[in-house]
DORO-966824 format. One record per residue: x, y, z of N, C-alpha, C, O, CB in turn. Coordinates in steps of 0.1 Angstrom, whole numbers, plus 5000, padded with zeros to 4 digits. Glycine has a CB too. Example, Ala and Ser with C-alpha at 12.3 -4.5 7.8 and 13.67 -1.06 7.14 Angstrom:
% residues 2
<atom n_east="5132" n_north="4943" n_up="5078" ca_east="5123" ca_north="4955" ca_up="5078" c_east="5132" c_north="4967" c_up="5078" o_east="5142" o_north="4967" o_up="5085" cb_east="5113" cb_north="4955" cb_up="5090"/>
<atom n_east="5128" n_north="4978" n_up="5071" ca_east="5137" ca_north="4989" ca_up="5071" c_east="5129" c_north="5000" c_up="5079" o_east="5134" o_north="5011" o_up="5080" cb_east="5141" cb_north="4994" cb_up="5057"/>
% end
This chain:
% residues 96
<atom n_east="5007" n_north="4987" n_up="4997" ca_east="5001" ca_north="5000" ca_up="4999" c_east="5007" c_north="5013" c_up="5001" o_east="5001" o_north="5023" o_up="4998" cb_east="4995" cb_north="4999" cb_up="5009"/>
<atom n_east="5023" n_north="5011" n_up="5008" ca_east="5029" ca_north="5026" ca_up="5007" c_east="5035" c_north="5026" c_up="4993" o_east="5036" o_north="5037" o_up="4987" cb_east="5043" cb_north="5030" cb_up="5019"/>
<atom n_east="5037" n_north="5017" n_up="4988" ca_east="5045" ca_north="5016" ca_up="4975" c_east="5034" c_north="5026" c_up="4960" o_east="5037" o_north="5033" o_up="4950" cb_east="5046" cb_north="4997" cb_up="4971"/>
<atom n_east="5023" n_north="5019" n_up="4966" ca_east="5010" ca_north="5026" ca_up="4955" c_east="5008" c_north="5038" c_up="4959" o_east="5003" o_north="5045" o_up="4950" cb_east="4994" cb_north="5019" cb_up="4956"/>
<atom n_east="5011" n_north="5043" n_up="4973" ca_east="5010" ca_north="5053" ca_up="4978" c_east="5021" c_north="5061" c_up="4969" o_east="5017" o_north="5066" o_up="4958" cb_east="5010" cb_north="5052" cb_up="4992"/>
<atom n_east="5032" n_north="5063" n_up="4972" ca_east="5045" ca_north="5068" ca_up="4966" c_east="5040" c_north="5071" c_up="4954" o_east="5036" o_north="5081" o_up="4949" cb_east="5057" cb_north="5058" cb_up="4967"/>
<atom n_east="5041" n_north="5060" n_up="4950" ca_east="5038" ca_north="5061" ca_up="4932" c_east="5030" c_north="5068" c_up="4927" o_east="5032" o_north="5070" o_up="4915" cb_east="5033" cb_north="5051" cb_up="4926"/>
<atom n_east="5021" n_north="5075" n_up="4935" ca_east="5010" ca_north="5084" ca_up="4934" c_east="5011" c_north="5100" c_up="4936" o_east="5007" o_north="5110" o_up="4930" cb_east="5001" cb_north="5080" cb_up="4944"/>
<atom n_east="5018" n_north="5098" n_up="4947" ca_east="5016" ca_north="5110" ca_up="4954" c_east="5032" c_north="5116" c_up="4948" o_east="5036" o_north="5127" o_up="4951" cb_east="5013" cb_north="5109" cb_up="4974"/>
<atom n_east="5038" n_north="5109" n_up="4940" ca_east="5051" ca_north="5112" ca_up="4936" c_east="5051" c_north="5113" c_up="4921" o_east="5061" o_north="5119" o_up="4916" cb_east="5062" cb_north="5100" cb_up="4941"/>
<atom n_east="5041" n_north="5108" n_up="4912" ca_east="5042" ca_north="5100" ca_up="4902" c_east="5052" c_north="5096" c_up="4893" o_east="5056" o_north="5101" o_up="4882" cb_east="5035" cb_north="5103" cb_up="4897"/>
<atom n_east="5055" n_north="5085" n_up="4902" ca_east="5068" ca_north="5075" ca_up="4902" c_east="5060" c_north="5062" c_up="4898" o_east="5048" o_north="5059" o_up="4902" cb_east="5076" cb_north="5074" cb_up="4920"/>
<atom n_east="5068" n_north="5053" n_up="4888" ca_east="5066" ca_north="5041" ca_up="4887" c_east="5069" c_north="5033" c_up="4897" o_east="5079" o_north="5033" o_up="4905" cb_east="5071" cb_north="5037" cb_up="4877"/>
<atom n_east="5054" n_north="5022" n_up="4898" ca_east="5061" ca_north="5018" ca_up="4913" c_east="5075" c_north="5007" c_up="4913" o_east="5079" o_north="5002" o_up="4924" cb_east="5049" cb_north="5010" cb_up="4922"/>
<atom n_east="5081" n_north="5005" n_up="4902" ca_east="5093" ca_north="4998" ca_up="4898" c_east="5098" c_north="5006" c_up="4900" o_east="5109" o_north="5002" o_up="4896" cb_east="5096" cb_north="4992" cb_up="4886"/>
<atom n_east="5101" n_north="5020" n_up="4905" ca_east="5111" ca_north="5032" ca_up="4902" c_east="5119" c_north="5031" c_up="4918" o_east="5130" o_north="5036" o_up="4919" cb_east="5102" cb_north="5050" cb_up="4896"/>
<atom n_east="5116" n_north="5027" n_up="4927" ca_east="5118" ca_north="5027" ca_up="4937" c_east="5119" c_north="5016" c_up="4948" o_east="5111" o_north="5006" o_up="4946" cb_east="5113" cb_north="5034" cb_up="4939"/>
<atom n_east="5125" n_north="5016" n_up="4957" ca_east="5121" ca_north="5006" ca_up="4968" c_east="5115" c_north="5009" c_up="4985" o_east="5122" o_north="5017" o_up="4992" cb_east="5133" cb_north="4998" cb_up="4968"/>
<atom n_east="5104" n_north="5002" n_up="4990" ca_east="5101" ca_north="5007" ca_up="5000" c_east="5106" c_north="5001" c_up="5013" o_east="5103" o_north="4989" o_up="5012" cb_east="5089" cb_north="5007" cb_up="4998"/>
<atom n_east="5112" n_north="5002" n_up="5025" ca_east="5116" ca_north="4991" ca_up="5031" c_east="5112" c_north="4994" c_up="5043" o_east="5112" o_north="5006" o_up="5046" cb_east="5130" cb_north="4988" cb_up="5030"/>
<atom n_east="5107" n_north="4984" n_up="5054" ca_east="5099" ca_north="4991" ca_up="5065" c_east="5110" c_north="4987" c_up="5074" o_east="5117" o_north="4977" o_up="5072" cb_east="5082" cb_north="4985" cb_up="5069"/>
<atom n_east="5112" n_north="4997" n_up="5088" ca_east="5122" ca_north="4991" ca_up="5098" c_east="5112" c_north="4995" c_up="5112" o_east="5110" o_north="5007" o_up="5114" cb_east="5140" cb_north="4998" cb_up="5098"/>
<atom n_east="5109" n_north="4988" n_up="5117" ca_east="5098" ca_north="4988" ca_up="5127" c_east="5102" c_north="4994" c_up="5141" o_east="5105" o_north="4982" o_up="5146" cb_east="5091" cb_north="4974" cb_up="5129"/>
<atom n_east="5105" n_north="5001" n_up="5149" ca_east="5110" ca_north="5001" ca_up="5159" c_east="5103" c_north="4997" c_up="5173" o_east="5097" o_north="5006" o_up="5179" cb_east="5114" cb_north="5012" cb_up="5157"/>
<atom n_east="5105" n_north="4983" n_up="5177" ca_east="5102" ca_north="4979" ca_up="5187" c_east="5105" c_north="4979" c_up="5200" o_east="5116" o_north="4974" o_up="5201" cb_east="5100" cb_north="4972" cb_up="5186"/>
<atom n_east="5101" n_north="4984" n_up="5214" ca_east="5104" ca_north="4986" ca_up="5228" c_east="5110" c_north="4969" c_up="5228" o_east="5107" o_north="4958" o_up="5223" cb_east="5089" cb_north="4992" cb_up="5239"/>
<atom n_east="5121" n_north="4973" n_up="5237" ca_east="5133" ca_north="4960" ca_up="5241" c_east="5123" c_north="4947" c_up="5243" o_east="5125" o_north="4936" o_up="5236" cb_east="5144" cb_north="4963" cb_up="5258"/>
<atom n_east="5113" n_north="4948" n_up="5253" ca_east="5105" ca_north="4937" ca_up="5257" c_east="5097" c_north="4927" c_up="5243" o_east="5096" o_north="4915" o_up="5240" cb_east="5092" cb_north="4946" cb_up="5267"/>
<atom n_east="5092" n_north="4939" n_up="5237" ca_east="5087" ca_north="4935" ca_up="5223" c_east="5091" c_north="4927" c_up="5215" o_east="5086" o_north="4917" o_up="5211" cb_east="5085" cb_north="4942" cb_up="5216"/>
<atom n_east="5104" n_north="4933" n_up="5211" ca_east="5114" ca_north="4929" ca_up="5200" c_east="5121" c_north="4917" c_up="5206" o_east="5124" o_north="4908" o_up="5199" cb_east="5124" cb_north="4941" cb_up="5195"/>
<atom n_east="5123" n_north="4917" n_up="5220" ca_east="5129" ca_north="4901" ca_up="5226" c_east="5119" c_north="4892" c_up="5221" o_east="5122" o_north="4881" o_up="5216" cb_east="5130" cb_north="4899" cb_up="5243"/>
<atom n_east="5109" n_north="4895" n_up="5223" ca_east="5096" ca_north="4883" ca_up="5225" c_east="5094" c_north="4882" c_up="5207" o_east="5092" o_north="4871" o_up="5203" cb_east="5077" cb_north="4889" cb_up="5237"/>
<atom n_east="5094" n_north="4889" n_up="5199" ca_east="5093" ca_north="4887" ca_up="5187" c_east="5103" c_north="4879" c_up="5186" o_east="5100" o_north="4867" o_up="5186" cb_east="5091" cb_north="4896" cb_up="5179"/>
<atom n_east="5118" n_north="4882" n_up="5185" ca_east="5128" ca_north="4877" ca_up="5178" c_east="5129" c_north="4858" c_up="5188" o_east="5137" o_north="4850" o_up="5185" cb_east="5144" cb_north="4891" cb_up="5178"/>
<atom n_east="5119" n_north="4857" n_up="5198" ca_east="5120" ca_north="4844" ca_up="5205" c_east="5110" c_north="4834" c_up="5193" o_east="5112" o_north="4822" o_up="5191" cb_east="5113" cb_north="4846" cb_up="5222"/>
<atom n_east="5099" n_north="4844" n_up="5186" ca_east="5088" ca_north="4837" ca_up="5185" c_east="5096" c_north="4832" c_up="5166" o_east="5098" o_north="4821" o_up="5162" cb_east="5071" cb_north="4847" cb_up="5188"/>
<atom n_east="5098" n_north="4843" n_up="5160" ca_east="5109" ca_north="4840" ca_up="5149" c_east="5118" c_north="4828" c_up="5152" o_east="5115" o_north="4817" o_up="5146" cb_east="5119" cb_north="4851" cb_up="5147"/>
<atom n_east="5128" n_north="4829" n_up="5161" ca_east="5135" ca_north="4815" ca_up="5163" c_east="5127" c_north="4801" c_up="5166" o_east="5131" o_north="4791" o_up="5161" cb_east="5143" cb_north="4816" cb_up="5175"/>
<atom n_east="5119" n_north="4802" n_up="5171" ca_east="5112" ca_north="4791" ca_up="5175" c_east="5100" c_north="4786" c_up="5164" o_east="5093" o_north="4776" o_up="5164" cb_east="5106" cb_north="4795" cb_up="5189"/>
<atom n_east="5102" n_north="4796" n_up="5155" ca_east="5096" ca_north="4794" ca_up="5144" c_east="5100" c_north="4787" c_up="5131" o_east="5093" o_north="4782" o_up="5122" cb_east="5093" cb_north="4803" cb_up="5141"/>
<atom n_east="5117" n_north="4792" n_up="5134" ca_east="5124" ca_north="4785" ca_up="5124" c_east="5130" c_north="4768" c_up="5132" o_east="5129" o_north="4757" o_up="5126" cb_east="5137" cb_north="4796" cb_up="5119"/>
<atom n_east="5133" n_north="4771" n_up="5142" ca_east="5134" ca_north="4755" ca_up="5149" c_east="5125" c_north="4743" c_up="5148" o_east="5130" o_north="4732" o_up="5148" cb_east="5135" cb_north="4756" cb_up="5162"/>
<atom n_east="5108" n_north="4745" n_up="5147" ca_east="5102" ca_north="4740" ca_up="5142" c_east="5099" c_north="4737" c_up="5128" o_east="5096" o_north="4725" o_up="5126" cb_east="5096" cb_north="4744" cb_up="5146"/>
<atom n_east="5101" n_north="4745" n_up="5118" ca_east="5105" ca_north="4744" ca_up="5105" c_east="5113" c_north="4733" c_up="5099" o_east="5110" o_north="4725" o_up="5090" cb_east="5110" cb_north="4754" cb_up="5101"/>
<atom n_east="5128" n_north="4733" n_up="5109" ca_east="5143" ca_north="4724" ca_up="5107" c_east="5135" c_north="4712" c_up="5114" o_east="5136" o_north="4703" o_up="5106" cb_east="5159" cb_north="4731" cb_up="5117"/>
<atom n_east="5129" n_north="4707" n_up="5124" ca_east="5124" ca_north="4699" ca_up="5133" c_east="5111" c_north="4694" c_up="5121" o_east="5112" o_north="4683" o_up="5116" cb_east="5120" cb_north="4706" cb_up="5148"/>
<atom n_east="5101" n_north="4700" n_up="5117" ca_east="5096" ca_north="4695" ca_up="5106" c_east="5103" c_north="4687" c_up="5093" o_east="5101" o_north="4675" o_up="5090" cb_east="5091" cb_north="4705" cb_up="5102"/>
<atom n_east="5111" n_north="4695" n_up="5087" ca_east="5120" ca_north="4688" ca_up="5078" c_east="5129" c_north="4672" c_up="5083" o_east="5131" o_north="4663" o_up="5076" cb_east="5131" cb_north="4699" cb_up="5075"/>
<atom n_east="5131" n_north="4675" n_up="5095" ca_east="5137" ca_north="4666" ca_up="5099" c_east="5124" c_north="4653" c_up="5099" o_east="5126" o_north="4642" o_up="5093" cb_east="5145" cb_north="4671" cb_up="5113"/>
<atom n_east="5114" n_north="4657" n_up="5104" ca_east="5104" ca_north="4646" ca_up="5107" c_east="5098" c_north="4641" c_up="5094" o_east="5093" o_north="4629" o_up="5094" cb_east="5092" cb_north="4652" cb_up="5117"/>
<atom n_east="5097" n_north="4647" n_up="5083" ca_east="5096" ca_north="4640" ca_up="5069" c_east="5108" c_north="4633" c_up="5064" o_east="5105" o_north="4625" o_up="5056" cb_east="5092" cb_north="4651" cb_up="5059"/>
<atom n_east="5121" n_north="4634" n_up="5066" ca_east="5129" ca_north="4629" ca_up="5062" c_east="5128" c_north="4616" c_up="5066" o_east="5129" o_north="4606" o_up="5059" cb_east="5138" cb_north="4634" cb_up="5064"/>
<atom n_east="5127" n_north="4618" n_up="5080" ca_east="5127" ca_north="4603" ca_up="5092" c_east="5119" c_north="4595" c_up="5083" o_east="5122" o_north="4584" o_up="5078" cb_east="5118" cb_north="4605" cb_up="5111"/>
<atom n_east="5103" n_north="4602" n_up="5081" ca_east="5092" ca_north="4598" ca_up="5077" c_east="5091" c_north="4586" c_up="5062" o_east="5085" o_north="4576" o_up="5060" cb_east="5086" cb_north="4612" cb_up="5074"/>
<atom n_east="5102" n_north="4597" n_up="5052" ca_east="5103" ca_north="4592" ca_up="5042" c_east="5115" c_north="4578" c_up="5040" o_east="5114" o_north="4569" o_up="5031" cb_east="5106" cb_north="4603" cb_up="5035"/>
<atom n_east="5124" n_north="4578" n_up="5049" ca_east="5134" ca_north="4568" ca_up="5053" c_east="5127" c_north="4556" c_up="5058" o_east="5130" o_north="4545" o_up="5053" cb_east="5144" cb_north="4573" cb_up="5063"/>
<atom n_east="5118" n_north="4556" n_up="5068" ca_east="5114" ca_north="4548" ca_up="5080" c_east="5098" c_north="4543" c_up="5067" o_east="5093" o_north="4532" o_up="5069" cb_east="5110" cb_north="4559" cb_up="5100"/>
<atom n_east="5095" n_north="4550" n_up="5058" ca_east="5084" ca_north="4543" ca_up="5047" c_east="5095" c_north="4535" c_up="5040" o_east="5091" o_north="4524" o_up="5039" cb_east="5075" cb_north="4556" cb_up="5037"/>
<atom n_east="5105" n_north="4536" n_up="5035" ca_east="5111" ca_north="4529" ca_up="5026" c_east="5117" c_north="4514" c_up="5033" o_east="5118" o_north="4504" o_up="5027" cb_east="5124" cb_north="4539" cb_up="5020"/>
<atom n_east="5119" n_north="4515" n_up="5047" ca_east="5125" ca_north="4509" ca_up="5055" c_east="5117" c_north="4496" c_up="5053" o_east="5120" o_north="4485" o_up="5048" cb_east="5125" cb_north="4516" cb_up="5068"/>
<atom n_east="5106" n_north="4503" n_up="5061" ca_east="5092" ca_north="4491" ca_up="5062" c_east="5087" c_north="4486" c_up="5051" o_east="5078" o_north="4477" o_up="5053" cb_east="5080" cb_north="4496" cb_up="5068"/>
<atom n_east="5089" n_north="4490" n_up="5043" ca_east="5081" ca_north="4480" ca_up="5028" c_east="5088" c_north="4477" c_up="5024" o_east="5085" o_north="4465" o_up="5021" cb_east="5074" cb_north="4483" cb_up="5016"/>
<atom n_east="5103" n_north="4479" n_up="5019" ca_east="5112" ca_north="4474" ca_up="5013" c_east="5123" c_north="4459" c_up="5022" o_east="5125" o_north="4447" o_up="5019" cb_east="5121" cb_north="4488" cb_up="5010"/>
<atom n_east="5126" n_north="4469" n_up="5032" ca_east="5130" ca_north="4455" ca_up="5042" c_east="5123" c_north="4444" c_up="5049" o_east="5126" o_north="4432" o_up="5049" cb_east="5136" cb_north="4458" cb_up="5052"/>
<atom n_east="5113" n_north="4450" n_up="5055" ca_east="5104" ca_north="4445" ca_up="5066" c_east="5091" c_north="4440" c_up="5060" o_east="5083" o_north="4433" o_up="5066" cb_east="5100" cb_north="4457" cb_up="5076"/>
<atom n_east="5090" n_north="4445" n_up="5043" ca_east="5080" ca_north="4438" ca_up="5032" c_east="5062" c_north="4443" c_up="5040" o_east="5052" o_north="4437" o_up="5037" cb_east="5085" cb_north="4415" cb_up="5032"/>
<atom n_east="5063" n_north="4455" n_up="5049" ca_east="5047" ca_north="4454" ca_up="5053" c_east="5044" c_north="4463" c_up="5040" o_east="5051" o_north="4469" o_up="5032" cb_east="5041" cb_north="4462" cb_up="5070"/>
<atom n_east="5028" n_north="4459" n_up="5042" ca_east="5020" ca_north="4471" ca_up="5035" c_east="5019" c_north="4484" c_up="5035" o_east="5025" o_north="4491" o_up="5044" cb_east="5009" cb_north="4469" cb_up="5037"/>
<atom n_east="5014" n_north="4487" n_up="5027" ca_east="5012" ca_north="4505" ca_up="5030" c_east="5002" c_north="4508" c_up="5039" o_east="5001" o_north="4520" o_up="5044" cb_east="5007" cb_north="4514" cb_up="5016"/>
<atom n_east="4993" n_north="4497" n_up="5042" ca_east="4983" ca_north="4504" ca_up="5052" c_east="4992" c_north="4502" c_up="5070" o_east="4993" o_north="4511" o_up="5078" cb_east="4965" cb_north="4493" cb_up="5051"/>
<atom n_east="4998" n_north="4488" n_up="5070" ca_east="5007" ca_north="4484" ca_up="5081" c_east="5017" c_north="4495" c_up="5083" o_east="5021" o_north="4499" o_up="5094" cb_east="5014" cb_north="4472" cb_up="5078"/>
<atom n_east="5020" n_north="4497" n_up="5075" ca_east="5031" ca_north="4513" ca_up="5078" c_east="5025" c_north="4525" c_up="5081" o_east="5032" o_north="4534" o_up="5086" cb_east="5040" cb_north="4519" cb_up="5064"/>
<atom n_east="5012" n_north="4527" n_up="5077" ca_east="5002" ca_north="4536" ca_up="5081" c_east="5000" c_north="4539" c_up="5094" o_east="5002" o_north="4550" o_up="5099" cb_east="4991" cb_north="4532" cb_up="5077"/>
<atom n_east="4997" n_north="4527" n_up="5100" ca_east="4990" ca_north="4523" ca_up="5109" c_east="5005" c_north="4524" c_up="5120" o_east="5005" o_north="4532" o_up="5129" cb_east="4981" cb_north="4508" cb_up="5106"/>
<atom n_east="5016" n_north="4515" n_up="5117" ca_east="5027" ca_north="4520" ca_up="5126" c_east="5032" c_north="4536" c_up="5125" o_east="5034" o_north="4541" o_up="5136" cb_east="5041" cb_north="4511" cb_up="5123"/>
<atom n_east="5033" n_north="4542" n_up="5118" ca_east="5038" ca_north="4557" ca_up="5114" c_east="5028" c_north="4564" c_up="5121" o_east="5033" o_north="4573" o_up="5129" cb_east="5038" cb_north="4563" cb_up="5097"/>
<atom n_east="5016" n_north="4562" n_up="5122" ca_east="5009" ca_north="4573" ca_up="5126" c_east="4997" c_north="4583" c_up="5113" o_east="4988" o_north="4591" o_up="5114" cb_east="5022" cb_north="4583" cb_up="5134"/>
<atom n_east="5003" n_north="4578" n_up="5103" ca_east="4998" ca_north="4589" ca_up="5093" c_east="4990" c_north="4583" c_up="5081" o_east="4995" o_north="4573" o_up="5075" cb_east="5011" cb_north="4598" cb_up="5087"/>
<atom n_east="4981" n_north="4586" n_up="5079" ca_east="4971" ca_north="4582" ca_up="5068" c_east="4978" c_north="4573" c_up="5053" o_east="4987" o_north="4578" o_up="5046" cb_east="4963" cb_north="4596" cb_up="5062"/>
<atom n_east="4970" n_north="4559" n_up="5049" ca_east="4974" ca_north="4554" ca_up="5039" c_east="4976" c_north="4564" c_up="5030" o_east="4987" o_north="4564" o_up="5025" cb_east="4968" cb_north="4545" cb_up="5034"/>
<atom n_east="4971" n_north="4572" n_up="5028" ca_east="4975" ca_north="4583" ca_up="5015" c_east="4988" c_north="4589" c_up="5014" o_east="4992" o_north="4592" o_up="5003" cb_east="4967" cb_north="4595" cb_up="5015"/>
<atom n_east="4995" n_north="4591" n_up="5027" ca_east="5006" ca_north="4597" ca_up="5027" c_east="5014" c_north="4583" c_up="5023" o_east="5020" o_north="4583" o_up="5012" cb_east="5010" cb_north="4606" cb_up="5042"/>
<atom n_east="5015" n_north="4574" n_up="5030" ca_east="5021" ca_north="4566" ca_up="5027" c_east="5024" c_north="4561" c_up="5010" o_east="5034" o_north="4557" o_up="5004" cb_east="5017" cb_north="4560" cb_up="5035"/>
<atom n_east="5011" n_north="4562" n_up="5008" ca_east="5013" ca_north="4555" ca_up="4995" c_east="5021" c_north="4568" c_up="4985" o_east="5027" o_north="4564" o_up="4975" cb_east="4996" cb_north="4551" cb_up="4988"/>
<atom n_east="5022" n_north="4584" n_up="4990" ca_east="5029" ca_north="4592" ca_up="4983" c_east="5044" c_north="4589" c_up="4984" o_east="5052" o_north="4592" o_up="4975" cb_east="5025" cb_north="4606" cb_up="4987"/>
<atom n_east="5049" n_north="4580" n_up="4998" ca_east="5060" ca_north="4584" ca_up="5000" c_east="5069" c_north="4572" c_up="4997" o_east="5081" o_north="4572" o_up="4998" cb_east="5062" cb_north="4590" cb_up="5012"/>
<atom n_east="5059" n_north="4559" n_up="4991" ca_east="5064" ca_north="4549" ca_up="4993" c_east="5071" c_north="4547" c_up="4976" o_east="5066" o_north="4552" o_up="4966" cb_east="5052" cb_north="4538" cb_up="5000"/>
<atom n_east="5082" n_north="4541" n_up="4976" ca_east="5092" ca_north="4538" ca_up="4965" c_east="5087" c_north="4535" c_up="4952" o_east="5082" o_north="4523" o_up="4954" cb_east="5100" cb_north="4529" cb_up="4969"/>
<atom n_east="5085" n_north="4538" n_up="4939" ca_east="5075" ca_north="4538" ca_up="4929" c_east="5070" c_north="4525" c_up="4930" o_east="5058" o_north="4522" o_up="4933" cb_east="5081" cb_north="4542" cb_up="4913"/>
<atom n_east="5083" n_north="4512" n_up="4928" ca_east="5078" ca_north="4500" ca_up="4927" c_east="5071" c_north="4494" c_up="4938" o_east="5071" o_north="4482" o_up="4941" cb_east="5088" cb_north="4492" cb_up="4923"/>
<atom n_east="5064" n_north="4503" n_up="4945" ca_east="5057" ca_north="4497" ca_up="4956" c_east="5041" c_north="4499" c_up="4954" o_east="5032" o_north="4494" o_up="4959" cb_east="5063" cb_north="4504" cb_up="4970"/>
<atom n_east="5041" n_north="4508" n_up="4945" ca_east="5030" ca_north="4516" ca_up="4947" c_east="5022" c_north="4506" c_up="4938" o_east="5010" o_north="4508" o_up="4938" cb_east="5031" cb_north="4532" cb_up="4943"/>
<atom n_east="5025" n_north="4499" n_up="4933" ca_east="5019" ca_north="4489" ca_up="4921" c_east="5019" c_north="4475" c_up="4930" o_east="5010" o_north="4468" o_up="4926" cb_east="5030" cb_north="4489" cb_up="4904"/>
<atom n_east="5024" n_north="4470" n_up="4938" ca_east="5027" ca_north="4460" ca_up="4941" c_east="5020" c_north="4455" c_up="4953" o_east="5013" o_north="4445" o_up="4953" cb_east="5037" cb_north="4461" cb_up="4941"/>
<atom n_east="5024" n_north="4463" n_up="4965" ca_east="5022" ca_north="4465" ca_up="4976" c_east="5005" c_north="4471" c_up="4980" o_east="5001" o_north="4477" o_up="4970" cb_east="5034" cb_north="4473" cb_up="4980"/>
<atom n_east="4998" n_north="4471" n_up="4988" ca_east="4987" ca_north="4480" ca_up="4993" c_east="4981" c_north="4477" c_up="5004" o_east="4972" o_north="4484" o_up="5009" cb_east="4978" cb_north="4480" cb_up="4984"/>
% end
């Protein structure tokens, strides 16, 4: 919205300038905001690790243990559809 307003006011093209917002927060709010951002980054990393571990577990349970997609879903606490997405492609047509 600021870009639109400046563009109209200054009669300039929107892409001819850049707008940056630098909020000035009180120390307590700034610290809380930083904690929230750090926690979200940590959660994103944990989610990626969980996704990798789940993919590896699906592969191992199907290929190494010979379990069905439904059995793997039950063991991992995810849906059959999610296991089918993660399953090695040769498994998708053979087991179920």
